[in-house]
N, C-alpha and C positions, 0 to 999 in steps of 0.2 A: 501494499499501499503505500501509497506517494504521501509529500507532508501534503499536504491541501487536504487531501481524503482522509488523512487519519487525524487533522484537526475538524474538520466538520463530525469525523464518527465522535469526539470528544464533546463537543459543542455542547448534550444535555446535562453530560458531569459536570462541564466547570459551569455552565448557569446556577444549577443544585449546589452547588460548591460556594456561588458567588451569594446565592439569595438567603444565605444562613450564613453569611457572615455580613449580609445586608440586614438579617432583623434583629440580629445580636451585635450591633456596634457598639463600640467600647473607646472611650476616650484617652490621651496621649496619656503615656507611661502606665497606664492601667488594660492594657489591650491581654490578659492574661487569657481569657477564653478564647481568644482569636491566632497568639502565638502558639496554643495546646492545639487546636485545631489543626492549624498551618505545619506544625511538625511532624505531626500525625502521618498528615496527607507526604511528606518529606517522606517520611519513616516507609511508607507504603510501595512510595514508589520506588524505592531501594535504594534513599539519594542519602550521603554521609553527611550528618550534623557537625559542625564546626563549633565548638566547646567557648560560645556567647559570654560572659559574665555580666549577662541584662536577664533581669525578670523580665520583660518583653522584647518580643524583636527575635530576628531567625539570620542565620548565617549557617551557610549547608554549601557543599563544596562537590563538584562532579569531576571524576580527574579521565581526562581523557589518558588513552592507552599512548601513544604517540605525543612525543615533546612537544610544547609548544607554550606560547603566551596564553595569560589567563584573562577570560573576560567575565566580567562582573555582573550580572541582572539586578540592580539595585530599584526597588520600586516599595511599596507605605504599606499601611495598615489602620493608623489609625481614623476615627470619626468626628464631627465637630457638635458642639452642644447646640445643636439646633434642632426643633422640632419639626418632622416631616411628614408635609401635608400632602403626598403624592394619592393617597387612596389606595397603595397597591396590592394585591392582597397576600404579599413576603414583605409590607415594609418593617420599619424599623418598632419593636418590642418595648423599645428603652425610652420614657418617657422624657423628653425632649434632647435626645441623641439620635443622629441620624449619620447616615454615608452618603451625604451632598456635596462632596468632594470626586466622589467615586474609585475613594480608595480601595474599598472592598473586591472592584474590577481591578486594580492596581495586583492588587495579593495573590488572586487565583491566576491574571497573567504571568507571575513568574512563577507563582505552582506549577503551571501544566509546561510554562517554558523548562521547568526542572524536570518535566515528566521526558517530555520527549528527545531534552538533550543525553537524558543519564540513560535510554533505553539507546542512545545511539552512539555511546561512550569511545566506541572501541572505532569507529572513525575517525574522532576528533583527535589534531592533533595540537594540543593544550588543555587548557581544565576550562571549566564556568563555575564560576561563583553565584549564590545566588544570594543575594540580601534583600528580607522585606523587613525595614526598619519600622519600630513606633515611634509617636510622636511628629510626625514630620507638620501636623497643623501648631504644635507648641514650639514649632522654630529652634528647635535644641536636642530633638531625636539623632539627626547625625554625628551631631559633636558627639552626643552621649554613647552611640557607636564606636567612633572613635577610642576614646576615652575609654571604654571596655574592648579594647582590641580588637575589633572587625575588619581594622587597614592594616593590623600586623601577619593577619596570619599568612602563614606558608602553602602555597605557593604565593606571593604578593601580587596582587591586581595589578594590568598594563593596562586594561580598557574598562570602563566604566558604562554601562547604556542603559535607561531606565523609561518609561513610557507615565505621560496622564493623559487619563481623556478628557476631549475637549469639545464642550457642545457649539462652538464658531464652525468645528470641522465635521464636515459629512461624515454618515459611518459608512466606513467600508475604504477610509482611507487615513492616511496618514500625513502630518506637517511636520517640519524639522527646518530650521534654521543653524545656519554658521554662524561663530562667530558669540559675540552679544547676543543674548533668545532672553532671559527674563534676567530682570532686576534685583540688584543689592538690595537687600530691605533693615534698616536701622530705626529701631526705634529708641526717641530718646525721651527726658524728661526734663523741661524746662520750669526751674523756681524764680519767682519774684519775689523779693522781700522791699517791702517799702518800711510806713513809717503808721500805722490805723491811728484811730480817733473818730472825732465827731464828725456825721456827714456835713454840718451845720460851719463847721470848719475846717477847710479842704489847705489854707494855706497852713496849716499846722503840723499837717501827714506829708507824708509820702504817700498818696496812692496808687499800689500795685496792678488796678485793674486799668486804670486808666495808661501807665505805663506798658501792660501787657497788650493791651487795644494797640496801640502803638507799632509794640514790638513783632506782632505779628503780622501788622502791614507792612514791616521794612523790610520782617525775613523772605517777603516772600520776592525780594532782589537776591534769593540767592541762583533762583532759577533762573531768571530774567534778565540780571545782570551778572552774577557771576559762572554762569556753565556756560561752557562752550554750545552754540544750538545746535550741532551737529553733535551732540551726546547728550543725550535729553535725562533728565530729573524730573521726580515729584513730591515735592514739599507737604505732604496733607497732617493738619490738628486737628488731632479727636477727639479731643479733652482740655476743658479748662472751667477750673476751680476757684473758689473763691470767696470768702464772707458768709454768714450769715442772717445780717440784717440791713434793710433798705436806705436804715439812718445812721451809719457804722460803713467807715472805709477800712475796709482790713488789713494787717500787717503782711499778707503772702495772698497768691495767687500764684495755682501750681496750675500748667499745663503740656501736655501730654502729643506726640503725634509722629510719625513716619517720613524717613527719606528713602527716596527710591530711586535709584541710578546704574547705569547699566557701566559703568567703564569703573575700574580700580582708582585712577589717576579722578576723576571729578567726584568719585563719592569721598576720597581724601580730600581736597580742597574744599567741597561744599560741606562735612562735617566739621570743618575748621572753619569756615566761612559764617556757621550757625553758630558756634563759639563765640568767633569776634563781634558778631554785629549785637548778638543778647547782652554780652558784657559794654563793651558799645554805649548801646542804646539805654542800656538801665542807669549807667553810669551817670550819660548826658542828663537824664531825670531823676538824678539824686536815689537812685533805689540801688538794687545788692542785683545782677542776675546771676545766674549759674546752670550749667546744660551738662545734664548725664546721661551719656549712650548705654544703650546696654550694650554688655560686652559678650559675646565677638561681635554681632549681628551675622545677615545670613547674605555672604560676597554673590555676584553676579552667578549667572550661568552663562558660561562664556562654554559653547559645543565646537567640537575640534573637527575642521574642516576636513581633514581625511576620513574620520569615522561619518561625519553627516552623509560625506557622498555613497560611503558603502551601504547604507541604512536607506539612501532611499534606491540604490540598486537593487538592495533586498525588497523594499517596499513593489517595484515596479517587475521585479520576478513573480512573486510571491499575491501580488493583489493584480497585476493587471497594470496596459500604460495608462500612465494620468493618474492612481493612485497616491503616487508620492508627490507629494506636493512642498513648493520650498516657500515657508512660511513668509508673507510681506514684510512684516513690520516686528519686530521684536515685543516682547510682552514685559509689560510693567509691574507682572507679578511677578511674587519668587517663589521658590521653592528650594528645600535647603540639600536637593540632588547636589547643588555647588560644592557642598562642603568635599562628596565625595572624591570632584572635580580638583581641588587641592594636591588630592593623591596619584592623582592616574587623570590621563587624558579621556574625555567620551561625548556623550549625548543622550540629550535629553528630547524623547521627542512625542508629539501629540498625537494621540490616535482620538479619532472623531467618534463620538457617540450623539449626535445627530441627525433625524431624518424629517419626515414630513409632519408628525407631528410638534404643534407649535410648545408643548412640555419638554420636549426634549430639547431646547433652542431657551430657556430661563436662562439658564446658567447657573456655573458652581456657585456652593454655599449658600443657593436657598434652596429649603425644603420644599419647593415645589416642583425642583428638575427632576427627569427622568433622562436614565442614561438607556440605549439602546445599546442592549446586553452580545448585540453584533460584536461590537467593542472587545469583547475578550477576544474572539478569534482575530481579529483583525492584529490584536497588538503582539497576540501570541507568535499567529504567522511570520509577521515582521521582524522580533526578536530571534525568532527561531532559525527562519532563514536567514537572517544578519550573523550569527555565531556559526551554522553552519559554513555559508560562504568565506570567514575569517579564519576556522580553523581549521582550514582545507578539507571536512570532509562531504 
């Protein structure tokens, strides 16, 4: 049986496993049942589990019979604290938690790639590592896996590839972009300290609310005047809080936000600019401003051009001509897949999950979005074909 027919024969099993995970979503670093389920399946498929020093998350190894490089397939498994509203018969059984980012599809995609490649290990000129990480949504799962030794296993990973479902891509196709493809994400907290007092006597105070309003406006120049126009950035303020009474000037205001950028040099410059402008504006208005960036932040996903081209070739081979799409623009969304790229070159590709049903095009992180389950076969097909091509099977 050829690869396409074999994947077709596995569709029912893949969908059943996906629906099981979909019914039982778990939040970041609490994916205990999910981890146990995935490990059980991998053992059933005869895949060797690696001794990952974590309560959640999976690392496994398929040892090719012949010498060669090691390719890592990395996907994720955690859900979001969002109520599902799809009305599907296999909708989430957990109140306030659902897989509306498609990580259930990602996990099962990696799982069945493992099955197919384990069955072909005698033809592999190299090895395949299967990593299904926790806490991608918490933006710390990849760092936790690195700390637990996932990047230090022997043999070392040479290339890392992974998938993410996407409602903007038609089902049956994949989309991928060489170079900067997804943005870095840096969360920050700004504290503006002034002098509080009675609202009737502002001249005796330093009003941190007024200072904050002026500061937020000035910080927009980080994008409009500090950033090279061909290296886009997005600066978003998500919260601002301060004060408890309408007739009192508070002592302090707290602002939180995110900086998203596609290039390491502009990321560094923009972070420095946010600190400089905050300190300068607050000082000029007799207040004190401090900026704390969450460390270390998520770097940008910068796809390796050579691997990107190989993915497109594999997609055209297994899906048909025109189903490997070069993404027109990078995404300002982020994914901690980028952390794995700091250890080896590689690519994350988008797998289409949209069909003619408008519910499949609503978007990620929305409890109403429905994913076309054909995305499972597409992701498995492209990743498996790519590995077979790369390892000369």
